[in-house]
N, CA and C atoms of all chains as a GROMACS GRO file, in nm:
protein
  582
    1UNK      N    1  -0.715  -2.108   3.570
    1UNK     CA    2  -0.640  -1.989   3.616
    1UNK      C    3  -0.680  -1.882   3.591
    2UNK      N    4  -0.638  -1.752   3.612
    2UNK     CA    5  -0.674  -1.618   3.661
    2UNK      C    6  -0.688  -1.554   3.524
    3UNK      N    7  -0.830  -1.442   3.513
    3UNK     CA    8  -0.802  -1.426   3.389
    3UNK      C    9  -0.676  -1.348   3.391
    4UNK      N   10  -0.618  -1.303   3.443
    4UNK     CA   11  -0.481  -1.218   3.430
    4UNK      C   12  -0.383  -1.252   3.342
    5UNK      N   13  -0.422  -1.432   3.365
    5UNK     CA   14  -0.261  -1.520   3.337
    5UNK      C   15  -0.302  -1.585   3.180
    6UNK      N   16  -0.423  -1.550   3.203
    6UNK     CA   17  -0.547  -1.636   3.090
    6UNK      C   18  -0.492  -1.529   2.939
    7UNK      N   19  -0.516  -1.400   2.964
    7UNK     CA   20  -0.504  -1.272   2.898
    7UNK      C   21  -0.362  -1.334   2.829
    8UNK      N   22  -0.248  -1.294   2.946
    8UNK     CA   23  -0.158  -1.294   2.966
    8UNK      C   24  -0.105  -1.413   2.852
    9UNK      N   25  -0.112  -1.562   2.893
    9UNK     CA   26  -0.098  -1.651   2.794
    9UNK      C   27  -0.136  -1.639   2.596
   10UNK      N   28  -0.278  -1.594   2.572
   10UNK     CA   29  -0.287  -1.489   2.487
   10UNK      C   30  -0.205  -1.489   2.404
   11UNK      N   31  -0.206  -1.329   2.484
   11UNK     CA   32  -0.090  -1.262   2.398
   11UNK      C   33   0.018  -1.349   2.348
   12UNK      N   34   0.098  -1.465   2.462
   12UNK     CA   35   0.246  -1.479   2.445
   12UNK      C   36   0.214  -1.580   2.341
   13UNK      N   37   0.116  -1.629   2.333
   13UNK     CA   38   0.077  -1.778   2.260
   13UNK      C   39   0.062  -1.766   2.127
   14UNK      N   40   0.044  -1.659   2.098
   14UNK     CA   41  -0.076  -1.628   1.914
   14UNK      C   42   0.015  -1.558   1.899
   15UNK      N   43   0.037  -1.555   1.732
   15UNK     CA   44   0.126  -1.510   1.622
   15UNK      C   45   0.077  -1.361   1.645
   16UNK      N   46  -0.085  -1.293   1.682
   16UNK     CA   47  -0.112  -1.209   1.620
   16UNK      C   48  -0.237  -1.205   1.672
   17UNK      N   49  -0.212  -1.116   1.828
   17UNK     CA   50  -0.351  -1.168   1.803
   17UNK      C   51  -0.442  -0.960   1.842
   18UNK      N   52  -0.592  -0.951   1.864
   18UNK     CA   53  -0.681  -0.860   1.817
   18UNK      C   54  -0.720  -0.816   1.943
   19UNK      N   55  -0.763  -0.777   2.045
   19UNK     CA   56  -0.885  -0.786   2.148
   19UNK      C   57  -0.928  -0.654   2.075
   20UNK      N   58  -1.107  -0.731   2.112
   20UNK     CA   59  -1.170  -0.648   2.041
   20UNK      C   60  -1.342  -0.624   2.071
   21UNK      N   61  -1.445  -0.468   2.049
   21UNK     CA   62  -1.598  -0.554   2.040
   21UNK      C   63  -1.556  -0.581   2.017
   22UNK      N   64  -1.660  -0.692   2.026
   22UNK     CA   65  -1.745  -0.750   1.895
   22UNK      C   66  -1.660  -0.973   1.853
   23UNK      N   67  -1.654  -0.988   1.753
   23UNK     CA   68  -1.608  -1.070   1.691
   23UNK      C   69  -1.609  -1.062   1.540
   24UNK      N   70  -1.520  -1.116   1.453
   24UNK     CA   71  -1.515  -1.042   1.291
   24UNK      C   72  -1.676  -1.082   1.207
   25UNK      N   73  -1.725  -1.223   1.311
   25UNK     CA   74  -1.860  -1.234   1.184
   25UNK      C   75  -1.977  -1.058   1.290
   26UNK      N   76  -1.963  -1.036   1.386
   26UNK     CA   77  -1.972  -0.853   1.461
   26UNK      C   78  -1.970  -0.824   1.500
   27UNK      N   79  -1.930  -0.728   1.516
   27UNK     CA   80  -1.816  -0.616   1.486
   27UNK      C   81  -1.906  -0.524   1.523
   28UNK      N   82  -1.897  -0.491   1.680
   28UNK     CA   83  -1.927  -0.433   1.743
   28UNK      C   84  -1.906  -0.248   1.765
   29UNK      N   85  -1.795  -0.241   1.717
   29UNK     CA   86  -1.735  -0.122   1.696
   29UNK      C   87  -1.626  -0.093   1.566
   30UNK      N   88  -1.647   0.061   1.585
   30UNK     CA   89  -1.599   0.131   1.411
   30UNK      C   90  -1.434   0.062   1.427
   31UNK      N   91  -1.351   0.110   1.556
   31UNK     CA   92  -1.210   0.091   1.580
   31UNK      C   93  -1.140  -0.013   1.560
   32UNK      N   94  -1.257  -0.133   1.633
   32UNK     CA   95  -1.214  -0.229   1.601
   32UNK      C   96  -1.204  -0.349   1.403
   33UNK      N   97  -1.321  -0.290   1.382
   33UNK     CA   98  -1.319  -0.264   1.209
   33UNK      C   99  -1.165  -0.308   1.201
   34UNK      N  100  -1.131  -0.116   1.186
   34UNK     CA  101  -0.994  -0.067   1.186
   34UNK      C  102  -0.904  -0.153   1.156
   35UNK      N  103  -0.897  -0.217   1.260
   35UNK     CA  104  -0.787  -0.233   1.313
   35UNK      C  105  -0.787  -0.390   1.297
   36UNK      N  106  -0.886  -0.452   1.311
   36UNK     CA  107  -0.886  -0.649   1.204
   36UNK      C  108  -0.868  -0.530   1.032
   37UNK      N  109  -0.943  -0.494   0.954
   37UNK     CA  110  -0.913  -0.418   0.838
   37UNK      C  111  -0.741  -0.442   0.794
   38UNK      N  112  -0.697  -0.351   0.891
   38UNK     CA  113  -0.590  -0.329   0.797
   38UNK      C  114  -0.456  -0.509   0.908
   39UNK      N  115  -0.506  -0.516   1.034
   39UNK     CA  116  -0.399  -0.640   0.938
   39UNK      C  117  -0.434  -0.765   0.844
   40UNK      N  118  -0.593  -0.749   0.806
   40UNK     CA  119  -0.646  -0.898   0.722
   40UNK      C  120  -0.538  -0.786   0.546
   41UNK      N  121  -0.557  -0.694   0.562
   41UNK     CA  122  -0.491  -0.662   0.402
   41UNK      C  123  -0.371  -0.675   0.495
   42UNK      N  124  -0.235  -0.683   0.563
   42UNK     CA  125  -0.128  -0.657   0.608
   42UNK      C  126  -0.087  -0.868   0.630
   43UNK      N  127  -0.226  -0.907   0.573
   43UNK     CA  128  -0.220  -1.095   0.592
   43UNK      C  129  -0.155  -1.159   0.711
   44UNK      N  130  -0.170  -1.028   0.793
   44UNK     CA  131  -0.163  -1.140   0.964
   44UNK      C  132  -0.254  -1.233   0.993
   45UNK      N  133  -0.191  -1.365   1.050
   45UNK     CA  134  -0.302  -1.442   1.072
   45UNK      C  135  -0.331  -1.441   1.300
   46UNK      N  136  -0.456  -1.357   1.206
   46UNK     CA  137  -0.498  -1.301   1.365
   46UNK      C  138  -0.563  -1.400   1.473
   47UNK      N  139  -0.548  -1.373   1.603
   47UNK     CA  140  -0.648  -1.438   1.711
   47UNK      C  141  -0.731  -1.326   1.732
   48UNK      N  142  -0.797  -1.308   1.720
   48UNK     CA  143  -0.883  -1.198   1.798
   48UNK      C  144  -1.014  -1.253   1.930
   49UNK      N  145  -0.964  -1.169   2.072
   49UNK     CA  146  -0.997  -1.255   2.204
   49UNK      C  147  -1.146  -1.104   2.182
   50UNK      N  148  -1.296  -1.123   2.183
   50UNK     CA  149  -1.376  -1.050   2.210
   50UNK      C  150  -1.329  -1.025   2.406
   51UNK      N  151  -1.403  -0.859   2.438
   51UNK     CA  152  -1.383  -0.782   2.543
   51UNK      C  153  -1.518  -0.731   2.600
   52UNK      N  154  -1.592  -0.831   2.502
   52UNK     CA  155  -1.717  -0.770   2.610
   52UNK      C  156  -1.812  -0.820   2.631
   53UNK      N  157  -1.826  -1.019   2.680
   53UNK     CA  158  -1.857  -1.026   2.727
   53UNK      C  159  -1.876  -1.029   2.905
   54UNK      N  160  -1.730  -1.002   2.908
   54UNK     CA  161  -1.691  -0.968   3.071
   54UNK      C  162  -1.624  -0.827   3.142
   55UNK      N  163  -1.644  -0.739   3.186
   55UNK     CA  164  -1.602  -0.626   3.144
   55UNK      C  165  -1.461  -0.657   3.263
   56UNK      N  166  -1.400  -0.724   3.297
   56UNK     CA  167  -1.320  -0.775   3.376
   56UNK      C  168  -1.221  -0.808   3.261
   57UNK      N  169  -1.251  -0.817   3.098
   57UNK     CA  170  -1.141  -0.888   3.035
   57UNK      C  171  -1.070  -0.767   3.051
   58UNK      N  172  -1.132  -0.627   2.969
   58UNK     CA  173  -1.064  -0.507   2.973
   58UNK      C  174  -1.002  -0.471   3.061
   59UNK      N  175  -1.060  -0.452   3.207
   59UNK     CA  176  -0.986  -0.429   3.253
   59UNK      C  177  -0.876  -0.531   3.252
   60UNK      N  178  -0.920  -0.592   3.306
   60UNK     CA  179  -0.751  -0.688   3.369
   60UNK      C  180  -0.664  -0.712   3.176
   61UNK      N  181  -0.651  -0.653   3.145
   61UNK     CA  182  -0.545  -0.642   2.937
   61UNK      C  183  -0.522  -0.498   2.968
   62UNK      N  184  -0.603  -0.341   3.008
   62UNK     CA  185  -0.580  -0.242   3.027
   62UNK      C  186  -0.448  -0.243   3.142
   63UNK      N  187  -0.419  -0.346   3.245
   63UNK     CA  188  -0.350  -0.303   3.378
   63UNK      C  189  -0.250  -0.360   3.316
   64UNK      N  190  -0.262  -0.534   3.226
   64UNK     CA  191  -0.158  -0.611   3.134
   64UNK      C  192  -0.037  -0.546   3.090
   65UNK      N  193  -0.149  -0.438   2.990
   65UNK     CA  194  -0.051  -0.368   2.907
   65UNK      C  195  -0.050  -0.224   2.913
   66UNK      N  196  -0.123  -0.149   2.991
   66UNK     CA  197  -0.074   0.006   3.062
   66UNK      C  198  -0.165   0.056   2.957
   67UNK      N  199  -0.228  -0.005   2.823
   67UNK     CA  200  -0.332   0.154   2.694
   67UNK      C  201  -0.461   0.081   2.755
   68UNK      N  202  -0.518   0.251   2.746
   68UNK     CA  203  -0.712   0.205   2.778
   68UNK      C  204  -0.746   0.248   2.724
   69UNK      N  205  -0.769   0.212   2.551
   69UNK     CA  206  -0.881   0.139   2.449
   69UNK      C  207  -0.870   0.045   2.416
   70UNK      N  208  -0.981   0.004   2.322
   70UNK     CA  209  -0.984  -0.113   2.235
   70UNK      C  210  -0.998  -0.089   2.161
   71UNK      N  211  -0.965  -0.111   2.039
   71UNK     CA  212  -0.909  -0.224   2.035
   71UNK      C  213  -0.704  -0.226   2.056
   72UNK      N  214  -0.690  -0.328   2.087
   72UNK     CA  215  -0.544  -0.359   2.063
   72UNK      C  216  -0.462  -0.484   2.025
   73UNK      N  217  -0.353  -0.458   1.935
   73UNK     CA  218  -0.262  -0.563   1.858
   73UNK      C  219  -0.189  -0.606   1.964
   74UNK      N  220  -0.153  -0.710   1.917
   74UNK     CA  221  -0.044  -0.782   1.977
   74UNK      C  222   0.021  -0.880   1.835
   75UNK      N  223   0.179  -0.861   1.854
   75UNK     CA  224   0.226  -0.924   1.773
   75UNK      C  225   0.376  -0.990   1.818
   76UNK      N  226   0.281  -1.165   1.873
   76UNK     CA  227   0.427  -1.218   1.924
   76UNK      C  228   0.424  -1.125   2.057
   77UNK      N  229   0.321  -1.134   2.143
   77UNK     CA  230   0.377  -1.084   2.316
   77UNK      C  231   0.394  -0.921   2.286
   78UNK      N  232   0.417  -0.836   2.110
   78UNK     CA  233   0.405  -0.807   2.181
   78UNK      C  234   0.367  -0.646   2.160
   79UNK      N  235   0.308  -0.538   2.226
   79UNK     CA  236   0.215  -0.445   2.180
   79UNK      C  237   0.183  -0.331   2.123
   80UNK      N  238   0.199  -0.297   1.986
   80UNK     CA  239   0.129  -0.300   1.825
   80UNK      C  240   0.111  -0.201   1.889
   81UNK      N  241  -0.019  -0.119   1.949
   81UNK     CA  242  -0.104   0.002   1.918
   81UNK      C  243  -0.247  -0.072   1.915
   82UNK      N  244  -0.292   0.056   1.911
   82UNK     CA  245  -0.476   0.050   1.840
   82UNK      C  246  -0.486   0.080   1.752
   83UNK      N  247  -0.630   0.074   1.708
   83UNK     CA  248  -0.656   0.087   1.554
   83UNK      C  249  -0.546   0.217   1.485
   84UNK      N  250  -0.506   0.322   1.560
   84UNK     CA  251  -0.467   0.432   1.500
   84UNK      C  252  -0.342   0.371   1.400
   85UNK      N  253  -0.274   0.322   1.469
   85UNK     CA  254  -0.122   0.312   1.450
   85UNK      C  255  -0.149   0.160   1.384
   86UNK      N  256  -0.271   0.106   1.390
   86UNK     CA  257  -0.175  -0.037   1.333
   86UNK      C  258  -0.217  -0.034   1.210
   87UNK      N  259  -0.338   0.121   1.200
   87UNK     CA  260  -0.387   0.165   0.983
   87UNK      C  261  -0.241   0.278   1.001
   88UNK      N  262  -0.200   0.307   1.086
   88UNK     CA  263  -0.053   0.383   1.006
   88UNK      C  264   0.043   0.279   0.967
   89UNK      N  265   0.098   0.172   1.081
   89UNK     CA  266   0.187   0.069   0.974
   89UNK      C  267   0.124   0.048   0.894
   90UNK      N  268  -0.022   0.030   0.890
   90UNK     CA  269  -0.021  -0.098   0.740
   90UNK      C  270   0.021   0.000   0.619
   91UNK      N  271   0.029   0.080   0.650
   91UNK     CA  272  -0.007   0.154   0.525
   91UNK      C  273   0.115   0.174   0.506
   92UNK      N  274   0.240   0.234   0.567
   92UNK     CA  275   0.315   0.289   0.558
   92UNK      C  276   0.450   0.189   0.514
   93UNK      N  277   0.406  -0.004   0.518
   93UNK     CA  278   0.424  -0.097   0.485
   93UNK      C  279   0.487  -0.137   0.615
   94UNK      N  280   0.511  -0.107   0.692
   94UNK     CA  281   0.564  -0.156   0.843
   94UNK      C  282   0.508  -0.250   0.937
   95UNK      N  283   0.455  -0.257   0.959
   95UNK     CA  284   0.324  -0.392   0.938
   95UNK      C  285   0.376  -0.545   0.939
   96UNK      N  286   0.351  -0.515   0.771
   96UNK     CA  287   0.417  -0.595   0.732
   96UNK      C  288   0.546  -0.673   0.747
   97UNK      N  289   0.576  -0.567   0.782
   97UNK     CA  290   0.779  -0.577   0.833
   97UNK      C  291   0.783  -0.647   0.924
   98UNK      N  292   0.712  -0.568   1.016
   98UNK     CA  293   0.687  -0.634   1.127
   98UNK      C  294   0.704  -0.823   1.129
   99UNK      N  295   0.498  -0.823   1.120
   99UNK     CA  296   0.499  -0.957   1.139
   99UNK      C  297   0.580  -1.058   1.060
  100UNK      N  298   0.645  -1.025   0.950
  100UNK     CA  299   0.762  -1.119   0.858
  100UNK      C  300   0.904  -1.125   0.952
  101UNK      N  301   0.924  -1.023   1.039
  101UNK     CA  302   1.047  -1.030   1.080
  101UNK      C  303   1.012  -1.122   1.289
  102UNK      N  304   0.850  -1.134   1.246
  102UNK     CA  305   0.848  -1.178   1.434
  102UNK      C  306   0.823  -1.333   1.388
  103UNK      N  307   0.731  -1.334   1.249
  103UNK     CA  308   0.643  -1.470   1.234
  103UNK      C  309   0.753  -1.549   1.130
  104UNK      N  310   0.838  -1.484   1.050
  104UNK     CA  311   0.879  -1.562   0.923
  104UNK      C  312   0.818  -1.497   0.851
  105UNK      N  313   0.900  -1.498   0.656
  105UNK     CA  314   0.814  -1.451   0.599
  105UNK      C  315   0.754  -1.509   0.529
  106UNK      N  316   0.681  -1.640   0.486
  106UNK     CA  317   0.593  -1.672   0.519
  106UNK      C  318   0.505  -1.667   0.554
  107UNK      N  319   0.483  -1.527   0.688
  107UNK     CA  320   0.352  -1.537   0.779
  107UNK      C  321   0.230  -1.586   0.692
  108UNK      N  322   0.247  -1.470   0.575
  108UNK     CA  323   0.064  -1.501   0.518
  108UNK      C  324   0.064  -1.669   0.495
  109UNK      N  325   0.154  -1.744   0.501
  109UNK     CA  326   0.003  -1.853   0.465
  109UNK      C  327  -0.015  -1.981   0.602
  110UNK      N  328   0.018  -1.880   0.718
  110UNK     CA  329  -0.005  -1.958   0.793
  110UNK      C  330  -0.219  -1.998   0.850
  111UNK      N  331  -0.179  -1.973   0.928
  111UNK     CA  332  -0.347  -2.029   0.915
  111UNK      C  333  -0.495  -1.939   0.913
  112UNK      N  334  -0.528  -1.976   0.939
  112UNK     CA  335  -0.687  -1.852   0.830
  112UNK      C  336  -0.774  -1.823   1.053
  113UNK      N  337  -0.806  -1.735   1.001
  113UNK     CA  338  -0.839  -1.608   1.157
  113UNK      C  339  -0.874  -1.718   1.235
  114UNK      N  340  -0.872  -1.669   1.343
  114UNK     CA  341  -0.936  -1.803   1.505
  114UNK      C  342  -0.973  -1.689   1.563
  115UNK      N  343  -1.026  -1.743   1.681
  115UNK     CA  344  -1.114  -1.669   1.793
  115UNK      C  345  -1.092  -1.725   1.896
  116UNK      N  346  -1.085  -1.661   2.022
  116UNK     CA  347  -1.053  -1.712   2.188
  116UNK      C  348  -1.124  -1.695   2.246
  117UNK      N  349  -1.221  -1.752   2.342
  117UNK     CA  350  -1.341  -1.699   2.377
  117UNK      C  351  -1.253  -1.689   2.559
  118UNK      N  352  -1.242  -1.580   2.643
  118UNK     CA  353  -1.189  -1.571   2.817
  118UNK      C  354  -1.305  -1.571   2.875
  119UNK      N  355  -1.438  -1.576   2.800
  119UNK     CA  356  -1.548  -1.523   2.919
  119UNK      C  357  -1.704  -1.649   2.875
  120UNK      N  358  -1.434   2.042   2.490
  120UNK     CA  359  -1.281   2.004   2.371
  120UNK      C  360  -1.167   2.128   2.407
  121UNK      N  361  -1.224   2.238   2.466
  121UNK     CA  362  -1.114   2.321   2.466
  121UNK      C  363  -1.050   2.299   2.620
  122UNK      N  364  -1.117   2.165   2.690
  122UNK     CA  365  -1.074   2.140   2.806
  122UNK      C  366  -0.939   2.038   2.723
  123UNK      N  367  -1.000   1.932   2.665
  123UNK     CA  368  -0.890   1.861   2.618
  123UNK      C  369  -0.760   1.933   2.531
  124UNK      N  370  -0.811   2.020   2.459
  124UNK     CA  371  -0.648   2.114   2.440
  124UNK      C  372  -0.589   2.164   2.491
  125UNK      N  373  -0.684   2.268   2.662
  125UNK     CA  374  -0.514   2.321   2.751
  125UNK      C  375  -0.484   2.190   2.795
  126UNK      N  376  -0.546   2.025   2.832
  126UNK     CA  377  -0.474   1.945   2.912
  126UNK      C  378  -0.368   1.945   2.854
  127UNK      N  379  -0.380   1.878   2.658
  127UNK     CA  380  -0.274   1.935   2.581
  127UNK      C  381  -0.194   2.019   2.559
  128UNK      N  382  -0.190   2.111   2.540
  128UNK     CA  383  -0.082   2.242   2.539
  128UNK      C  384  -0.035   2.200   2.740
  129UNK      N  385  -0.024   2.193   2.845
  129UNK     CA  386   0.002   2.168   2.929
  129UNK      C  387   0.092   2.051   2.899
  130UNK      N  388   0.081   1.919   2.813
  130UNK     CA  389   0.179   1.826   2.836
  130UNK      C  390   0.272   1.826   2.699
  131UNK      N  391   0.226   1.958   2.636
  131UNK     CA  392   0.306   2.004   2.544
  131UNK      C  393   0.352   2.128   2.501
  132UNK      N  394   0.421   2.122   2.577
  132UNK     CA  395   0.398   2.365   2.615
  132UNK      C  396   0.503   2.352   2.446
  133UNK      N  397   0.549   2.274   2.372
  133UNK     CA  398   0.627   2.327   2.236
  133UNK      C  399   0.580   2.270   2.133
  134UNK      N  400   0.491   2.159   2.161
  134UNK     CA  401   0.410   2.151   2.026
  134UNK      C  402   0.430   2.211   1.907
  135UNK      N  403   0.440   2.199   1.778
  135UNK     CA  404   0.447   2.254   1.660
  135UNK      C  405   0.328   2.342   1.584
  136UNK      N  406   0.185   2.199   1.590
  136UNK     CA  407   0.118   2.157   1.558
  136UNK      C  408   0.026   2.101   1.735
  137UNK      N  409  -0.119   2.114   1.710
  137UNK     CA  410  -0.216   2.069   1.863
  137UNK      C  411  -0.332   2.087   1.798
  138UNK      N  412  -0.453   1.993   1.765
  138UNK     CA  413  -0.549   2.045   1.693
  138UNK      C  414  -0.656   1.953   1.771
  139UNK      N  415  -0.752   1.995   1.848
  139UNK     CA  416  -0.864   1.857   1.889
  139UNK      C  417  -1.021   1.861   1.801
  140UNK      N  418  -1.003   1.796   1.716
  140UNK     CA  419  -1.180   1.770   1.666
  140UNK      C  420  -1.238   1.678   1.715
  141UNK      N  421  -1.348   1.763   1.728
  141UNK     CA  422  -1.482   1.663   1.739
  141UNK      C  423  -1.545   1.611   1.595
  142UNK      N  424  -1.536   1.496   1.607
  142UNK     CA  425  -1.574   1.399   1.467
  142UNK      C  426  -1.662   1.379   1.453
  143UNK      N  427  -1.732   1.393   1.522
  143UNK     CA  428  -1.899   1.337   1.537
  143UNK      C  429  -2.051   1.458   1.573
  144UNK      N  430  -1.934   1.577   1.632
  144UNK     CA  431  -2.053   1.707   1.673
  144UNK      C  432  -2.086   1.678   1.787
  145UNK      N  433  -2.049   1.473   1.865
  145UNK     CA  434  -2.094   1.490   1.968
  145UNK      C  435  -2.038   1.518   2.064
  146UNK      N  436  -1.910   1.579   2.098
  146UNK     CA  437  -1.816   1.645   2.186
  146UNK      C  438  -1.810   1.464   2.289
  147UNK      N  439  -1.780   1.314   2.200
  147UNK     CA  440  -1.694   1.248   2.267
  147UNK      C  441  -1.665   1.126   2.172
  148UNK      N  442  -1.676   1.206   2.050
  148UNK     CA  443  -1.547   1.140   1.922
  148UNK      C  444  -1.471   1.238   1.888
  149UNK      N  445  -1.329   1.191   1.957
  149UNK     CA  446  -1.280   1.331   1.960
  149UNK      C  447  -1.099   1.262   1.867
  150UNK      N  448  -1.015   1.391   1.740
  150UNK     CA  449  -0.962   1.305   1.692
  150UNK      C  450  -0.863   1.440   1.727
  151UNK      N  451  -0.745   1.407   1.778
  151UNK     CA  452  -0.605   1.450   1.840
  151UNK      C  453  -0.503   1.457   1.760
  152UNK      N  454  -0.445   1.596   1.679
  152UNK     CA  455  -0.318   1.548   1.659
  152UNK      C  456  -0.253   1.666   1.726
  153UNK      N  457  -0.085   1.586   1.734
  153UNK     CA  458   0.026   1.640   1.810
  153UNK      C  459   0.119   1.607   1.718
  154UNK      N  460   0.241   1.743   1.782
  154UNK     CA  461   0.356   1.772   1.693
  154UNK      C  462   0.403   1.777   1.752
  155UNK      N  463   0.499   1.724   1.813
  155UNK     CA  464   0.560   1.713   1.913
  155UNK      C  465   0.731   1.727   1.970
  156UNK      N  466   0.812   1.821   1.965
  156UNK     CA  467   0.971   1.776   1.979
  156UNK      C  468   0.959   1.615   2.074
  157UNK      N  469   0.860   1.620   2.234
  157UNK     CA  470   0.922   1.564   2.270
  157UNK      C  471   0.870   1.376   2.243
  158UNK      N  472   0.820   1.343   2.067
  158UNK     CA  473   0.808   1.254   2.039
  158UNK      C  474   0.956   1.190   1.961
  159UNK      N  475   0.959   1.280   1.971
  159UNK     CA  476   1.106   1.236   1.856
  159UNK      C  477   1.179   1.123   1.952
  160UNK      N  478   1.227   1.075   1.843
  160UNK     CA  479   1.351   0.880   1.905
  160UNK      C  480   1.164   0.754   1.998
  161UNK      N  481   1.077   0.787   1.970
  161UNK     CA  482   1.018   0.726   2.074
  161UNK      C  483   0.915   0.645   1.969
  162UNK      N  484   0.903   0.552   2.005
  162UNK     CA  485   0.842   0.477   1.861
  162UNK      C  486   0.706   0.477   1.932
  163UNK      N  487   0.575   0.442   1.836
  163UNK     CA  488   0.443   0.534   1.824
  163UNK      C  489   0.373   0.525   1.920
  164UNK      N  490   0.402   0.310   2.008
  164UNK     CA  491   0.294   0.296   2.114
  164UNK      C  492   0.333   0.426   2.192
  165UNK      N  493   0.524   0.451   2.242
  165UNK     CA  494   0.552   0.500   2.362
  165UNK      C  495   0.475   0.652   2.337
  166UNK      N  496   0.475   0.763   2.196
  166UNK     CA  497   0.432   0.895   2.113
  166UNK      C  498   0.289   0.878   2.219
  167UNK      N  499   0.229   0.798   2.193
  167UNK     CA  500   0.041   0.776   2.215
  167UNK      C  501   0.028   0.754   2.346
  168UNK      N  502   0.109   0.686   2.406
  168UNK     CA  503   0.123   0.692   2.560
  168UNK      C  504   0.124   0.830   2.595
  169UNK      N  505   0.193   0.909   2.585
  169UNK     CA  506   0.233   1.088   2.629
  169UNK      C  507   0.087   1.098   2.625
  170UNK      N  508  -0.009   1.140   2.558
  170UNK     CA  509  -0.114   1.124   2.496
  170UNK      C  510  -0.204   1.092   2.562
  171UNK      N  511  -0.185   0.994   2.579
  171UNK     CA  512  -0.328   0.844   2.679
  171UNK      C  513  -0.286   0.956   2.818
  172UNK      N  514  -0.150   0.945   2.835
  172UNK     CA  515  -0.176   0.992   2.995
  172UNK      C  516  -0.204   1.160   2.987
  173UNK      N  517  -0.192   1.219   2.944
  173UNK     CA  518  -0.262   1.395   2.891
  173UNK      C  519  -0.355   1.364   2.973
  174UNK      N  520  -0.458   1.349   2.849
  174UNK     CA  521  -0.601   1.304   2.889
  174UNK      C  522  -0.639   1.171   2.964
  175UNK      N  523  -0.560   1.178   3.021
  175UNK     CA  524  -0.609   1.052   3.182
  175UNK      C  525  -0.758   1.028   3.222
  176UNK      N  526  -0.806   1.225   3.289
  176UNK     CA  527  -0.870   1.213   3.314
  176UNK      C  528  -0.986   1.164   3.236
  177UNK      N  529  -0.984   1.314   3.144
  177UNK     CA  530  -1.146   1.258   3.056
  177UNK      C  531  -1.133   1.161   3.036
  178UNK      N  532  -1.057   1.026   2.959
  178UNK     CA  533  -1.039   0.891   2.984
  178UNK      C  534  -1.160   0.865   3.072
  179UNK      N  535  -1.098   0.829   3.175
  179UNK     CA  536  -1.137   0.811   3.324
  179UNK      C  537  -1.286   0.822   3.303
  180UNK      N  538  -1.282   0.888   3.328
  180UNK     CA  539  -1.447   1.035   3.362
  180UNK      C  540  -1.530   0.964   3.227
  181UNK      N  541  -1.502   0.921   3.101
  181UNK     CA  542  -1.643   0.920   3.034
  181UNK      C  543  -1.640   1.040   2.857
  182UNK      N  544  -1.566   1.114   2.957
  182UNK     CA  545  -1.619   1.248   2.823
  182UNK      C  546  -1.514   1.210   2.702
  183UNK      N  547  -1.448   1.183   2.728
  183UNK     CA  548  -1.399   1.087   2.559
  183UNK      C  549  -1.483   0.938   2.588
  184UNK      N  550  -1.537   0.962   2.509
  184UNK     CA  551  -1.564   0.798   2.442
  184UNK      C  552  -1.499   0.708   2.318
  185UNK      N  553  -1.464   0.827   2.202
  185UNK     CA  554  -1.326   0.754   2.123
  185UNK      C  555  -1.248   0.855   2.098
  186UNK      N  556  -1.110   0.787   2.085
  186UNK     CA  557  -1.070   0.839   2.084
  186UNK      C  558  -0.899   0.844   1.974
  187UNK      N  559  -0.902   0.974   1.797
  187UNK     CA  560  -0.788   0.885   1.730
  187UNK      C  561  -0.741   0.963   1.741
  188UNK      N  562  -0.564   0.893   1.815
  188UNK     CA  563  -0.426   0.989   1.766
  188UNK      C  564  -0.358   0.977   1.648
  189UNK      N  565  -0.337   1.141   1.642
  189UNK     CA  566  -0.195   1.120   1.486
  189UNK      C  567  -0.057   1.198   1.540
  190UNK      N  568   0.024   1.140   1.600
  190UNK     CA  569   0.126   1.179   1.663
  190UNK      C  570   0.246   1.223   1.524
  191UNK      N  571   0.311   1.298   1.579
  191UNK     CA  572   0.374   1.392   1.493
  191UNK      C  573   0.507   1.392   1.543
  192UNK      N  574   0.648   1.328   1.518
  192UNK     CA  575   0.764   1.337   1.602
  192UNK      C  576   0.850   1.473   1.500
  193UNK      N  577   0.987   1.440   1.524
  193UNK     CA  578   1.086   1.532   1.476
  193UNK      C  579   1.054   1.534   1.271
  194UNK      N  580   1.021   1.631   1.200
  194UNK     CA  581   0.999   1.626   1.078
  194UNK      C  582   1.138   1.606   1.007
   0.00000   0.00000   0.00000
């Protein structure tokens, strides 16, 4: 499968996807950390994708999403935004609302964090 | 910083508030705050897209290494 299709598939299939620099075990960017912490605070079942192993991931991702920067957060296929928006929505409580709307009220009881490798 | 500010001024001529801060003093990590009537009715994603569009050039040429955005619509 083409890289672009694999990116689209992850975005569509995973409940919550965070494209980030690094992994939760080794975060390579402060903004990726901010987005991850905001998602954790809201109890989101996060799937992380490291964009650093291959520059093509970032290029294809931005082509798919129309969003120029990393991190990028998606809930059930919908672009939520980068670190600033994710933080802002977490603080206002809207992130939890979006998660409950998209994934059901018991979304916090979903599975643990997960990592998908594209490269 | 002046370049970013003039690009934003051009894109948001009616901005009630417009600020660019060099967050780290290194000329590549910026915080921008824009309050504009153009944001009214738009989602945060679309509001930030307008800011990215305005700053497409410095984002593409590497002037901006990191950008934090705070947008405000109608109060």
